[in-house]
C-alpha positions in Angstrom: -41.6 79.4 -75.9 -44.8 77.5 -76.3 -47.8 79.6 -76.5 -51.0 77.9 -74.5 -53.9 80.7 -75.3 -56.6 78.2 -73.9 -54.7 77.3 -70.7 -53.9 80.9 -70.1 -57.1 82.2 -70.4 -58.4 79.3 -68.1 -55.7 80.4 -65.3 -54.6 76.4 -66.0 -50.8 75.5 -65.2 -49.7 72.0 -66.3 -48.2 69.9 -63.7 -46.1 67.1 -64.0 -47.6 64.1 -65.6 -49.9 66.4 -68.0 -52.2 67.1 -65.1 -54.0 70.0 -63.5 -54.4 71.1 -60.0 -58.3 72.1 -60.5 -59.8 71.8 -64.1 -63.2 74.0 -64.5 -66.4 72.3 -65.6 -66.4 71.1 -69.4 -69.1 73.8 -70.5 -66.6 76.6 -69.1 -63.7 74.8 -71.1 -65.7 74.7 -74.3 -67.1 78.3 -73.9 -63.9 79.7 -73.8 -62.5 77.4 -76.3 -65.2 78.5 -78.9 -65.0 82.5 -77.9 -61.5 82.4 -78.3 -61.4 80.6 -81.5 -64.1 82.6 -82.9 -62.8 85.8 -82.2 -59.3 85.0 -83.5 -60.3 85.1 -86.9 -62.0 88.6 -86.6 -58.8 89.7 -84.6 -56.1 88.2 -87.1 -55.1 85.6 -85.0 -52.5 83.3 -86.7 -52.9 79.8 -87.5 -50.2 79.1 -85.1 -52.2 80.5 -82.3 -55.3 78.4 -83.5 -53.1 75.2 -83.4 -51.9 76.2 -79.9 -55.8 76.5 -78.6 -56.4 73.1 -80.3 -53.2 71.5 -78.5 -54.4 73.1 -75.3 -57.7 71.4 -75.8 -56.1 68.1 -76.5 -54.1 68.2 -73.1 -57.4 69.0 -70.8 -59.2 66.1 -72.9 -56.2 63.7 -72.1 -56.0 64.7 -68.5 -59.8 64.5 -67.3 -61.7 61.5 -66.9 -65.1 60.3 -68.1 -67.2 61.6 -65.2 -65.6 65.4 -66.1 -66.9 64.9 -69.8 -70.4 63.4 -68.7 -71.0 64.7 -65.3 -73.5 67.3 -66.1 -74.3 66.5 -69.5 -77.9 65.6 -68.7 -78.4 68.9 -66.9 -77.4 71.8 -69.3 -76.5 72.4 -72.8 -73.2 70.8 -72.6 -73.8 68.2 -75.3 -74.9 71.3 -77.8 -71.9 73.0 -77.1 -69.6 69.8 -77.9 -71.6 69.6 -81.1 -70.7 73.3 -82.0 -67.0 72.4 -80.9 -67.0 69.5 -83.4 -68.4 71.7 -86.0 -66.2 74.7 -85.6 -63.2 72.2 -85.6 -64.5 70.4 -88.9 -64.7 73.7 -90.5 -61.1 74.7 -89.6 -60.1 71.5 -90.7 -62.3 71.4 -93.8 -60.6 70.9 -97.5 -59.8 74.3 -99.2 -63.0 76.0 -100.5 -63.0 76.1 -104.6 -65.0 78.4 -106.8 -67.7 76.6 -108.9 -66.1 77.7 -112.0 -62.6 77.6 -110.9 -61.7 74.0 -111.5 -60.6 73.8 -107.8 -56.9 73.9 -106.6 -54.1 72.2 -108.3 -52.8 69.3 -106.5 -49.6 70.8 -104.9 -51.6 73.5 -103.8 -49.8 74.9 -100.4 -53.2 75.0 -98.9 -53.6 71.2 -98.8 -50.3 70.9 -96.9 -51.9 73.1 -94.0 -54.9 71.3 -94.2 -53.0 68.1 -93.4 -51.7 69.5 -90.2 -55.0 70.9 -89.0 -56.6 67.6 -89.5 -54.1 65.7 -87.5 -54.8 68.2 -84.6 -58.4 68.1 -85.0 -58.4 64.2 -85.4 -56.8 63.9 -81.9 -59.5 66.2 -80.2 -62.5 63.9 -81.8 -60.8 60.8 -81.0 -60.4 61.9 -77.4 -64.0 62.6 -77.0 -65.0 59.5 -78.8 -62.6 57.2 -76.7 -64.2 58.8 -73.7 -67.9 57.8 -75.1 -66.6 54.2 -75.9 -65.1 54.0 -72.3 -68.1 55.3 -70.8 -70.4 52.9 -72.2 -68.8 50.2 -70.1 -68.8 52.2 -67.0 -71.8 52.2 -64.4 -71.0 56.1 -62.7 -71.6 58.1 -65.9 -75.1 58.6 -66.6 -76.5 56.6 -69.7 -78.6 59.0 -70.8 -75.8 61.8 -70.9 -73.5 59.4 -72.9 -76.5 58.8 -75.2 -77.1 62.5 -75.4 -73.4 63.2 -76.2 -73.3 60.6 -78.7 -76.6 62.2 -80.5 -74.8 65.4 -80.6 -71.7 64.7 -82.2 -71.9 61.2 -84.0 -72.9 62.8 -87.2 -70.4 65.7 -87.4 -67.7 63.2 -86.3 -68.5 60.7 -89.1 -68.7 63.4 -91.9 -64.9 64.6 -90.7 -63.7 61.0 -90.9 -65.0 60.1 -94.2 -64.0 63.2 -95.9 -60.6 62.5 -95.0 -60.4 58.8 -94.9 -60.1 58.2 -98.7 -57.0 59.2 -101.0 -57.9 62.7 -102.3 -55.8 65.8 -102.9 -56.2 66.8 -99.4 -55.3 64.1 -97.5 -51.8 62.1 -96.8 -51.2 58.6 -95.6 -51.0 60.0 -92.0 -54.3 61.9 -91.9 -56.1 58.7 -93.7 -54.6 56.8 -91.0 -55.9 58.9 -88.3 -59.3 59.5 -89.9 -60.0 55.9 -90.3 -58.8 55.0 -86.4 -61.6 57.7 -85.7 -64.1 55.9 -87.9 -63.2 52.7 -86.1 -63.8 54.2 -82.7 -67.0 55.8 -83.7 -68.2 52.6 -84.8 -67.0 51.0 -81.2 -68.8 53.9 -79.5 -72.0 53.5 -81.4 -71.9 49.7 -80.8 -71.5 48.6 -84.4 -69.7 46.5 -86.6 -69.4 48.4 -89.8 -70.4 51.5 -91.3 -73.5 50.2 -93.2 -74.6 49.1 -89.8 -74.3 52.6 -88.2 -76.1 54.3 -90.9 -79.0 51.7 -91.0 -79.2 50.5 -87.5 -77.7 47.7 -86.0 -80.8 45.5 -85.6 -84.5 45.8 -86.7 -86.3 48.6 -85.1 -83.4 50.6 -84.2 -82.9 53.6 -85.9 -79.3 54.4 -87.4 -77.3 57.6 -88.0 -78.1 58.1 -91.7 -80.9 60.9 -91.0 -78.8 62.6 -88.5 -75.7 62.6 -91.1 -78.1 63.6 -93.9 -79.2 66.3 -91.9 -75.6 67.5 -91.1 -74.7 67.4 -95.0 -78.0 69.4 -96.3 -76.4 72.6 -95.7 -73.6 71.7 -98.2 -75.9 70.2 -100.8 -77.8 73.1 -101.9 -77.5 74.2 -105.6 -75.4 77.4 -104.3 -73.1 75.4 -102.2 -72.2 72.0 -102.9 -69.6 73.0 -105.6 -67.6 75.2 -103.0 -66.4 71.7 -100.7 -64.9 69.3 -103.0 -65.4 66.6 -100.4 -69.1 67.1 -100.0 -70.0 65.0 -103.5 -67.7 62.4 -102.6 -69.1 61.9 -98.9 -72.5 61.9 -100.2 -72.0 59.5 -102.9 -69.8 57.2 -100.6 -72.5 57.3 -97.7 -75.3 56.7 -100.2 -74.1 53.8 -101.4 -73.7 51.9 -97.8 -77.4 52.1 -97.2 -79.4 49.6 -99.2 -82.9 48.0 -99.2 -85.2 48.4 -97.4 -83.8 51.3 -95.4 -83.2 53.5 -98.0 -86.9 54.0 -99.2 -87.2 55.8 -95.8 -84.9 58.4 -96.8 -85.7 59.0 -100.5 -86.7 62.6 -100.2 -83.4 63.4 -98.8 -81.2 61.6 -101.4 -82.7 62.3 -104.9 -82.4 66.0 -105.1 -78.7 65.8 -104.5 -78.3 62.9 -106.8 -80.3 64.6 -109.4 -78.2 68.1 -108.9 -75.0 65.9 -109.4 -76.2 64.4 -112.8 -77.0 68.0 -114.0 -73.6 69.6 -113.6 -71.6 70.6 -116.3 -68.6 68.4 -115.4 -68.2 64.6 -116.7 -67.0 63.1 -113.3 -69.8 65.0 -111.4 -72.2 63.7 -114.1 -71.0 59.8 -113.7 -71.2 60.5 -109.8 -74.8 61.8 -110.1 -76.0 59.0 -112.4 -74.3 56.3 -109.9 -76.4 57.9 -107.1 -79.1 57.6 -109.2 -78.6 54.0 -110.1 -78.0 53.0 -106.3 -81.5 54.6 -105.4 -83.3 52.9 -108.4 -81.9 49.4 -107.5 -82.7 49.9 -103.5 -86.2 51.8 -103.2 -89.3 50.5 -103.8 -90.9 50.8 -107.4 -94.0 52.1 -105.5 -92.1 54.9 -103.9 -90.3 56.1 -106.9 -93.6 56.6 -108.8 -95.2 58.5 -106.4 -95.1 62.5 -107.0 -93.9 61.4 -110.6 -90.4 61.2 -109.5 -89.7 58.2 -112.0 -90.5 60.7 -114.8 -88.2 63.3 -113.7 -85.1 60.9 -113.4 -86.0 59.2 -116.3 -86.0 62.4 -118.1 -82.7 63.5 -116.6 -81.0 60.2 -117.7 -82.4 60.7 -121.3 -80.9 64.2 -121.6 -77.3 62.2 -121.3 -78.2 59.8 -123.8 -76.6 62.6 -126.5 -73.2 62.5 -124.7 -69.7 61.5 -126.6 -68.4 60.6 -123.1 -67.9 57.0 -123.2 -67.7 56.5 -119.3 -70.8 58.4 -118.7 -72.7 56.6 -121.4 -71.8 53.3 -119.6 -73.4 54.5 -116.5 -76.5 55.9 -118.0 -77.3 53.0 -120.2 -76.9 50.6 -117.2 -79.0 52.7 -115.1 -81.7 53.3 -117.6 -82.0 49.4 -118.1 -83.0 49.1 -114.3 -85.3 52.1 -114.7 -87.3 51.6 -117.9 -89.3 48.8 -116.3 -90.2 51.1 -113.7 -91.2 53.8 -116.0 -93.6 51.7 -118.3 -95.1 50.4 -115.1 -96.2 53.8 -113.7 -97.5 54.6 -117.5 -99.9 51.6 -117.5 -101.3 53.3 -114.6 -102.2 56.5 -116.5 -104.4 57.3 -119.5 -102.3 57.7 -122.6 -102.0 57.7 -126.1 -101.7 54.0 -127.5 -100.0 55.1 -130.5 -97.0 56.7 -128.4 -93.8 54.4 -128.1 -92.8 53.0 -125.0 -90.1 54.4 -123.2 -88.0 51.0 -123.9 -88.5 51.4 -127.8 -87.7 55.5 -127.7 -84.3 54.6 -125.9 -83.5 51.5 -128.6 -84.3 54.0 -131.2 -82.1 56.8 -130.1 -79.3 54.3 -129.1 -79.5 52.8 -132.8 -79.4 56.0 -134.4 -76.2 57.1 -132.4 -74.8 53.6 -133.2 -75.0 54.3 -136.9 -73.1 57.3 -137.2 -70.6 56.7 -134.0 -66.7 56.6 -134.9 -65.3 56.7 -131.7 -64.4 53.2 -130.8 -64.7 53.6 -127.2 -68.3 54.9 -127.7 -68.9 52.0 -130.0 -67.7 49.6 -127.6 -70.1 50.9 -125.1 -73.1 50.7 -126.9 -72.3 47.2 -128.8 -71.5 46.3 -124.7 -75.6 47.2 -123.8 -77.2 46.6 -126.9 -78.1 42.8 -125.9 -79.3 43.9 -122.4 -81.9 46.0 -124.7 -82.6 43.4 -126.9 -83.4 41.1 -123.9 -85.7 43.6 -122.2 -87.5 44.1 -125.5 -88.3 40.7 -126.1 -90.2 39.8 -129.2 -91.1 43.4 -129.7 -87.6 43.9 -131.0 -88.7 42.6 -134.1 -90.1 46.1 -134.7 -86.4 47.3 -135.0 -85.1 44.2 -137.3 -84.0 46.4 -140.3 -82.0 48.9 -138.3 -80.6 46.3 -136.2 -79.4 44.8 -139.1 -77.5 47.7 -140.3 -76.0 48.2 -137.0 -74.8 44.7 -136.5 -73.5 44.4 -140.3 -71.7 48.0 -139.7 -70.2 46.9 -136.4 -68.9 43.5 -137.8 -67.1 45.2 -140.7 -64.9 47.6 -138.4 -62.2 46.1 -136.0 -61.6 47.3 -132.8 -58.5 45.5 -131.9 -57.1 43.7 -129.9 -59.7 42.8 -127.8 -62.9 43.0 -130.4 -65.2 44.1 -127.9 -67.5 45.6 -130.0 -67.6 42.7 -132.3 -68.2 40.1 -130.0 -70.8 42.3 -128.3 -72.4 42.5 -131.7 -72.3 38.7 -132.1 -74.1 38.7 -128.8 -76.6 40.7 -130.0 -77.3 38.8 -132.9 -77.5 35.7 -130.7 -80.3 37.4 -128.7 -82.1 38.6 -131.6 -82.3 35.1 -132.8 -83.5 33.7 -129.7 -86.4 36.3 -129.5 -87.3 37.4 -132.8 -86.4 34.6 -135.3 -89.8 33.9 -137.4 -90.8 30.2 -136.4 -93.7 28.4 -138.6 -94.5 24.7 -138.6 -95.1 22.7 -141.6 -98.9 21.9 -142.4 -97.7 18.4 -144.2 -95.9 17.4 -141.4 -98.7 18.1 -139.2 -101.2 16.2 -141.3 -99.2 13.2 -141.2 -98.7 13.2 -137.6 -102.5 13.1 -137.3 -102.9 10.3 -139.8 
């Protein structure tokens, strides 16, 4: 016989058509659910009992109308209770926690199967709440302030839940991904937004988006001590960050720069790559003046410079691309400060280090990465590349002598480097006799 722990505690009986004779107020229902849900963990309630509570909650939400959900939201703490409900259920359906040094769970871990079932149930609860918010926006009866109050409390946590489960990960299935996408679409409609970037930055100029609220929800999981425990946190942060561009991202620099540096400083290569990609997005979409404040640009430059000693081709590719966009900002910032004129410019330092690594590198994948990005460094330095002609000549000859079949990518990129050198630094002189003849 199916158990109904929440319905029993509320003394509710399901009538024909999944209706109730009389349902307590929303505040009482949510409070009772949270109390049962929290005490269940202490008293050893099985996962089946918790699933039963969630299904009871779904039954109640589906049976009641918008007026029941929003009727007294502007008078009491019901919106906060709804937020507590969303947060509690999000934690319940979160991916399995992993130890920072443990490397996570295997792809066939039973924990992931349990998560998929939990996500499906929780998605139905959130979808029912969001659908009622969307419906209430078009009705006159619910108070507009009450609808807005509920949305302000639940939009951030619901968004994070949807993004956590919408992409293909170890803990997701086709069914959970589909349900998460439906939930995300419903949240966008309820927020009167056409896309995720619009949801985060604001639908129009002057309207504040939800990015600050989302980052506030993410903040506890993005500290040095916590970010590695939840395998979804880094992906959610990175994907969300990429959706916010110039000029909106500059207002949130203090929120997004520390987590990006934290990711790039990890010992795992995949996390380093993710962190550098976040830093690159910040560099491209935040005004240079903001990056130069409080010596931020120097911090980012030194963080990226440490990766130049890596032997991972994928990491080196994203680091070099990021440095190419960062170097002009670094050098512009240094021009405003008193410094020793004998010190080499950051562009020169980076090129010297890259050439040093290129001369001794035998790994073909890394040789291709170095050769692919060298033309951009030559272009960046312009005529100043003449200072490095001797070492560039050695590198060019060495890379042209070694084949990297079948594409010969390194050789082709090296020829492109030679072309750029000729364009920028080839000696030019005019014939004095010809000039004299023209004058005569």
